[in-house]
VOPAGU-2260 file (C-alpha; in pm, 1 decimal, decimal comma):
REM VOPAGU-2260
SITE   aa  ch    i         X         Y         Z
SITE  MET   A    0    -527,6    1452,5     358,0
SITE  VAL   A    1    -208,9    1661,2     346,3
SITE  LYS   A    2    -237,8    1954,5     102,0
SITE  PRO   A    3      50,9    1995,8    -139,4
SITE  LEU   A    4     289,3    2294,1    -121,2
SITE  PRO   A    5     209,0    2586,7    -341,7
SITE  ARG   A    6     335,8    2536,5    -699,1
SITE  LEU   A    7     704,1    2622,8    -727,5
SITE  ARG   A    8     813,1    2866,9    -990,3
SITE  LEU   A    9    1085,1    2675,8   -1175,8
SITE  GLN   A   10    1363,6    2760,1   -1418,2
SITE  GLY   A   11    1246,4    2484,7   -1644,7
SITE  PHE   A   12    1101,4    2127,7   -1625,7
SITE  ASN   A   13    1041,3    1973,5   -1281,2
SITE  ASN   A   14    1320,8    1717,8   -1263,7
SITE  LEU   A   15    1202,5    1545,5    -947,1
SITE  THR   A   16    1135,7    1169,7    -991,4
SITE  LYS   A   17     859,4    1026,7    -776,6
SITE  ALA   A   18     841,2     647,6    -758,6
SITE  LEU   A   19     564,5     446,6    -595,6
SITE  SER   A   20     623,5      72,2    -574,6
SITE  PHE   A   21     394,2    -207,8    -445,2
SITE  ASN   A   22     413,0    -571,9    -359,9
SITE  ILE   A   23      53,9    -686,6    -329,7
SITE  TYR   A   24     -35,6   -1035,1    -209,5
SITE  ASP   A   25    -357,8   -1238,7    -215,7
SITE  ILE   A   26    -354,4   -1560,2     -21,3
SITE  CYS   A   27    -593,2   -1854,7     -55,5
SITE  TYR   A   28    -614,8   -2217,8      51,9
SITE  ALA   A   29    -710,9   -2467,2    -226,5
SITE  VAL   A   30    -789,6   -2810,8     -78,7
SITE  SER   A   31    -747,5   -3035,4    -384,7
SITE  GLU   A   32    -524,1   -3033,2    -687,4
SITE  ASP   A   33    -820,9   -2944,3    -906,5
SITE  GLN   A   34    -893,7   -2643,4    -687,3
SITE  ARG   A   35    -533,8   -2529,2    -701,7
SITE  ARG   A   36    -548,9   -2553,3   -1086,1
SITE  ASN   A   37    -875,7   -2365,3   -1087,1
SITE  TYR   A   38    -726,3   -2095,9    -860,8
SITE  ILE   A   39    -449,6   -2032,2   -1111,6
SITE  GLU   A   40    -693,7   -2024,7   -1402,9
SITE  TYR   A   41    -914,7   -1782,5   -1204,3
SITE  ILE   A   42    -623,8   -1544,9   -1133,4
SITE  ASP   A   43    -497,3   -1561,9   -1491,5
SITE  ASP   A   44    -847,9   -1477,3   -1615,5
SITE  GLN   A   45    -908,7   -1195,4   -1354,9
SITE  TYR   A   46    -568,7   -1037,5   -1404,5
SITE  ASP   A   47    -465,2   -1109,6   -1761,4
SITE  ALA   A   48    -282,0    -856,0   -1977,0
SITE  ASP   A   49    -603,9    -696,5   -2101,6
SITE  ARG   A   50    -733,3    -630,9   -1752,7
SITE  LEU   A   51    -393,8    -505,8   -1628,9
SITE  THR   A   52    -377,5    -273,9   -1930,6
SITE  GLN   A   53    -713,0    -124,4   -1828,4
SITE  ILE   A   54    -600,7     -80,6   -1468,1
SITE  LEU   A   55    -284,7     104,1   -1579,2
SITE  THR   A   56    -475,4     311,8   -1825,8
SITE  ASP   A   57    -701,2     422,7   -1540,3
SITE  VAL   A   58    -389,4     500,4   -1334,6
SITE  ALA   A   59    -251,0     721,7   -1608,0
SITE  GLU   A   60    -582,4     905,6   -1625,5
SITE  ILE   A   61    -598,6     944,9   -1245,8
SITE  ILE   A   62    -257,1    1094,7   -1218,6
SITE  GLY   A   63    -305,5    1317,5   -1529,0
SITE  ALA   A   64     -49,1    1142,2   -1761,6
SITE  ASN   A   65     -65,2    1088,0   -2133,0
SITE  ILE   A   66      14,4     738,4   -2262,3
SITE  LEU   A   67     282,6     717,0   -2523,9
SITE  ASN   A   68     324,3     344,9   -2568,3
SITE  ILE   A   69     197,6      13,3   -2431,4
SITE  ALA   A   70     350,6    -333,7   -2422,6
SITE  ARG   A   71     182,5    -644,7   -2266,5
SITE  GLN   A   72     236,7   -1009,9   -2236,2
SITE  ASP   A   73      45,8   -1313,4   -2097,4
SITE  TYR   A   74     277,4   -1597,9   -1990,5
SITE  ASP   A   75     266,2   -1974,7   -2015,1
SITE  PRO   A   76     196,4   -2136,4   -1775,0
SITE  GLN   A   77      78,3   -1837,0   -1581,3
SITE  GLY   A   78     117,7   -1465,9   -1500,4
SITE  ALA   A   79     121,6   -1146,2   -1708,8
SITE  SER   A   80     310,4    -818,3   -1755,4
SITE  VAL   A   81     208,8    -476,0   -1866,2
SITE  THR   A   82     438,5    -169,6   -1914,8
SITE  MET   A   83     333,4     183,4   -2008,5
SITE  LEU   A   84     536,9     485,2   -2114,5
SITE  ILE   A   85     365,5     811,0   -2032,4
SITE  SER   A   86     422,9    1187,5   -2054,1
SITE  GLU   A   87     312,4    1484,2   -1844,5
SITE  GLU   A   88     250,4    1703,5   -2145,2
SITE  PRO   A   89      -5,2    1626,3   -2413,2
SITE  VAL   A   90     117,4    1429,6   -2708,8
SITE  VAL   A   91      89,9    1641,0   -3025,9
SITE  GLU   A   92     146,0    1370,2   -3284,5
SITE  LYS   A   93     -64,1    1059,0   -3274,9
SITE  LEU   A   94     158,2     767,6   -3176,1
SITE  GLY   A   95     106,6     419,0   -3295,7
SITE  ARG   A   96      71,5     127,1   -3045,8
SITE  ASP   A   97     354,2    -115,3   -3060,3
SITE  THR   A   98     350,1    -466,7   -2922,0
SITE  ILE   A   99     679,4    -572,2   -2780,5
SITE  SER   A  100     696,3    -952,3   -2735,3
SITE  GLY   A  101     328,4    -958,4   -2650,7
SITE  ALA   A  102     394,6    -752,6   -2334,3
SITE  VAL   A  103     208,5    -442,3   -2228,1
SITE  VAL   A  104     414,4    -132,9   -2176,7
SITE  ALA   A  105     284,2     221,8   -2132,9
SITE  HIS   A  106     543,2     493,3   -2072,9
SITE  MET   A  107     557,1     861,0   -1972,2
SITE  ASP   A  108     810,8    1124,3   -2056,0
SITE  LYS   A  109    1101,8     981,2   -1853,1
SITE  SER   A  110     825,4     801,2   -1666,1
SITE  HIS   A  111     646,4     465,0   -1667,9
SITE  ILE   A  112     388,9     241,8   -1508,7
SITE  THR   A  113     445,0    -133,2   -1487,2
SITE  VAL   A  114     278,0    -436,2   -1334,6
SITE  HIS   A  115     394,1    -806,8   -1319,9
SITE  THR   A  116     188,0   -1083,5   -1172,5
SITE  TYR   A  117     305,3   -1406,6   -1006,0
SITE  PRO   A  118      32,8   -1662,1    -923,6
SITE  GLU   A  119     157,2   -1980,1    -761,0
SITE  THR   A  120      45,0   -2273,2    -547,0
SITE  HIS   A  121     230,3   -2488,9    -297,0
SITE  PRO   A  122     258,2   -2841,4    -428,0
SITE  HIS   A  123     193,3   -3003,0     -89,1
SITE  ASN   A  124      10,5   -2785,2     167,8
SITE  GLY   A  125    -260,2   -2621,1     -34,7
SITE  ILE   A  126    -145,7   -2265,9       2,7
SITE  ALA   A  127    -206,1   -2048,0    -307,8
SITE  THR   A  128     -63,7   -1700,8    -345,5
SITE  PHE   A  129    -100,2   -1424,9    -603,3
SITE  ARG   A  130     160,7   -1153,9    -606,4
SITE  ALA   A  131     148,2    -834,0    -812,7
SITE  ASP   A  132     443,5    -604,1    -837,6
SITE  ILE   A  133     348,5    -253,9    -943,5
SITE  ASP   A  134     566,6      52,1   -1015,6
SITE  VAL   A  135     444,2     407,4   -1093,0
SITE  ALA   A  136     743,5     635,6   -1162,7
SITE  THR   A  137     676,8     999,4   -1274,3
SITE  CYS   A  138     904,6    1292,5   -1361,3
SITE  GLY   A  139     747,6    1633,2   -1322,5
SITE  VAL   A  140     450,8    1784,8   -1140,1
SITE  ILE   A  141     220,0    1478,4   -1162,5
SITE  SER   A  142     219,9    1253,3    -864,5
SITE  PRO   A  143     181,5     871,1    -844,5
SITE  LEU   A  144      25,7     908,3    -496,8
SITE  LYS   A  145    -298,1    1009,5    -660,9
SITE  ALA   A  146    -342,9     647,1    -779,9
SITE  LEU   A  147    -249,9     491,7    -441,1
SITE  ASN   A  148    -603,6     407,7    -329,0
SITE  TYR   A  149    -727,9     294,6    -677,1
SITE  LEU   A  150    -442,0      44,0    -710,0
SITE  ILE   A  151    -503,2    -105,3    -368,9
SITE  ASP   A  152    -873,4    -139,6    -446,2
SITE  SER   A  153    -802,5    -293,1    -785,4
SITE  PHE   A  154    -642,9    -604,2    -647,1
SITE  GLU   A  155    -749,5    -865,9    -393,9
SITE  SER   A  156    -503,4    -743,0    -132,2
SITE  ASP   A  157    -444,3    -931,1     195,9
SITE  ILE   A  158     -96,7    -773,6     227,8
SITE  VAL   A  159      40,0    -453,2      72,9
SITE  VAL   A  160     406,6    -348,4      94,5
SITE  CYS   A  161     446,4       3,0     -39,8
SITE  ASP   A  162     756,4     218,0    -100,8
SITE  TYR   A  163     750,5     579,5    -204,5
SITE  ARG   A  164    1064,8     778,9    -287,2
SITE  VAL   A  165    1140,0    1120,2    -431,6
SITE  ARG   A  166    1474,7    1135,0    -615,4
SITE  GLY   A  167    1685,3    1407,4    -772,2
SITE  PHE   A  168    1617,1    1781,6    -746,4
SITE  THR   A  169    1457,6    2059,2    -934,4
SITE  ARG   A  170    1563,5    2426,4    -929,9
SITE  ASP   A  171    1346,8    2728,7    -881,0
SITE  VAL   A  172    1377,7    3069,8   -1058,8
SITE  LYS   A  173    1622,9    3198,8    -789,7
SITE  GLY   A  174    1849,7    2898,0    -847,5
SITE  LYS   A  175    1763,4    2721,9    -515,7
SITE  LYS   A  176    1749,6    2341,5    -538,9
SITE  HIS   A  177    1438,4    2163,7    -409,5
SITE  PHE   A  178    1457,6    1790,4    -328,3
SITE  ILE   A  179    1086,8    1746,4    -271,9
SITE  ASP   A  180     788,7    1959,7    -378,1
SITE  HIS   A  181     521,6    1836,2    -142,6
SITE  LYS   A  182     469,7    1764,5     227,6
SITE  ILE   A  183     456,5    1401,6     334,1
SITE  ASN   A  184     504,5    1232,5     666,9
SITE  SER   A  185     388,5     885,0     569,2
SITE  VAL   A  186     227,7     702,5     276,4
SITE  GLN   A  187     -64,8     659,4     523,0
SITE  ASP   A  188    -130,5    1034,3     478,7
SITE  TYR   A  189    -267,6     958,6     134,0
SITE  LEU   A  190    -476,1     647,4     211,4
SITE  ALA   A  191    -855,8     667,4     200,5
SITE  LYS   A  192   -1050,5     613,3     521,3
SITE  HIS   A  193   -1193,9     278,7     417,3
SITE  ILE   A  194    -846,7     144,6     351,0
SITE  ARG   A  195    -704,6     279,8     683,9
SITE  GLN   A  196    -991,7     106,3     862,4
SITE  LYS   A  197    -937,8    -226,9     683,0
SITE  TYR   A  198    -564,7    -267,9     735,9
SITE  GLU   A  199    -312,1    -279,4    1015,9
SITE  MET   A  200     -19,0     -57,3     906,3
SITE  PHE   A  201     341,5     -12,0    1002,4
SITE  ASP   A  202     587,6     250,3     875,8
SITE  VAL   A  203     962,2     266,2     833,0
SITE  ASN   A  204    1042,3     616,9     699,8
SITE  VAL   A  205    1378,9     784,8     628,1
SITE  TYR   A  206    1279,1    1155,4     606,6
SITE  GLN   A  207    1627,1    1289,6     526,2
SITE  GLU   A  208    1637,6    1065,6     218,5
SITE  ASN   A  209    1273,5    1126,9     117,0
SITE  MET   A  210    1200,9     748,1     151,9
SITE  PHE   A  211     866,4     624,1     286,1
SITE  HIS   A  212     792,4     257,5     351,8
SITE  THR   A  213     455,3     124,1     465,5
SITE  LYS   A  214     349,6    -236,8     531,2
SITE  MET   A  215     -23,6    -330,7     552,8
SITE  HIS   A  216    -216,6    -644,4     631,6
SITE  ILE   A  217    -583,4    -714,4     667,4
SITE  LYS   A  218    -702,0    -673,9    1032,9
SITE  ASP   A  219    -986,5    -931,3    1038,7
SITE  PHE   A  220    -932,2   -1298,5     972,3
SITE  ASP   A  221   -1230,7   -1489,3     833,5
SITE  LEU   A  222   -1140,5   -1832,2     713,5
SITE  ASP   A  223   -1420,7   -1844,1     454,1
SITE  THR   A  224   -1258,0   -1553,7     268,9
SITE  TYR   A  225    -937,0   -1755,4     223,5
SITE  LEU   A  226   -1095,7   -2085,7     104,9
SITE  PHE   A  227   -1115,9   -2121,6    -270,8
SITE  ASP   A  228   -1417,2   -2315,1    -394,2
SITE  SER   A  229   -1498,5   -2451,9     -47,8
SITE  HIS   A  230   -1651,6   -2337,6     280,8
SITE  ALA   A  231   -1533,1   -2366,7     644,8
SITE  ASP   A  232   -1864,5   -2544,3     743,4
SITE  ASP   A  233   -1768,0   -2833,0     515,6
SITE  LEU   A  234   -1450,0   -2896,0     706,8
SITE  SER   A  235   -1397,0   -3061,9    1044,8
SITE  PHE   A  236   -1296,5   -2847,4    1345,4
SITE  LYS   A  237    -942,8   -3005,6    1335,9
SITE  GLU   A  238    -901,1   -2938,9     965,6
SITE  ARG   A  239   -1016,3   -2576,4    1007,9
SITE  GLN   A  240    -750,8   -2526,9    1280,3
SITE  ARG   A  241    -479,7   -2679,5    1063,2
SITE  ILE   A  242    -569,1   -2462,2     763,9
SITE  GLU   A  243    -600,9   -2145,5     968,1
SITE  SER   A  244    -260,8   -2214,8    1115,1
SITE  LEU   A  245    -107,9   -2259,4     764,6
SITE  LEU   A  246    -266,7   -1936,4     637,0
SITE  ARG   A  247    -168,9   -1728,3     937,2
SITE  ARG   A  248     193,9   -1847,9     907,0
SITE  GLU   A  249     189,9   -1767,8     528,4
SITE  ILE   A  250      58,1   -1411,6     607,3
SITE  GLU   A  251     323,5   -1355,8     876,8
SITE  GLU   A  252     606,8   -1475,3     660,1
SITE  LEU   A  253     496,9   -1260,4     356,4
SITE  PHE   A  254     435,0    -954,1     577,9
SITE  HIS   A  255     774,6    -975,6     760,2
SITE  GLY   A  256     964,9   -1095,3     449,4
SITE  ARG   A  257    1127,9   -1397,1     617,8
SITE  ASN   A  258    1061,9   -1759,4     701,7
SITE  LEU   A  259     939,5   -1821,9    1058,4
SITE  MET   A  260    1090,8   -2115,2    1245,6
């Protein structure tokens, strides 16, 4: 783990904006139409607005933020959203909780945490995917990287695409501008050991722009972990081969972000 730089003595508020963004994918194979419908119901139950609100509340606590407002929404036919506004400093006055169009929003002082879910199934080949888009944007000393491992562990993650960027600048007491206030070579620097062991990871980093991009996919492929409400032993050898080929192709396409010919 890379230790942060000593705390800078600033003229005023730390104006650096630190943004951590995820695309997280869970992939399954649902043999029948009933199983595909059950998969969507399962995901909507596991990751409804209430559960997502709890996850984001935990994130706010982990990074040391104070929740100002929450908005949340479950969608028909499927999916959910939660947004939080948060602040670095304690909130003096007790703020009421507003519900905006049934959505969940929690915000920080010039900062926010959001999650949107996208469960879907292929109408013909049995592939079912669950995508969660997560953004944690903070302004000030608090860092979204503290919640990195918790967020990955909170979702059923076969593929994780993660972007971290520091924007803007802050100024110290001598007037010098600082465009980043901590050392970082890669998002991988902040991943727990059990996550590094579980995933194959690739980086594309633009250091001069303070942009860090990491893609991750599960190392081990076990067909049983991808079958929803069924087992590999119940399928013929030929059917197992066909399904495994479909799943591997889906994983490759999602990981690389393009269709494979």
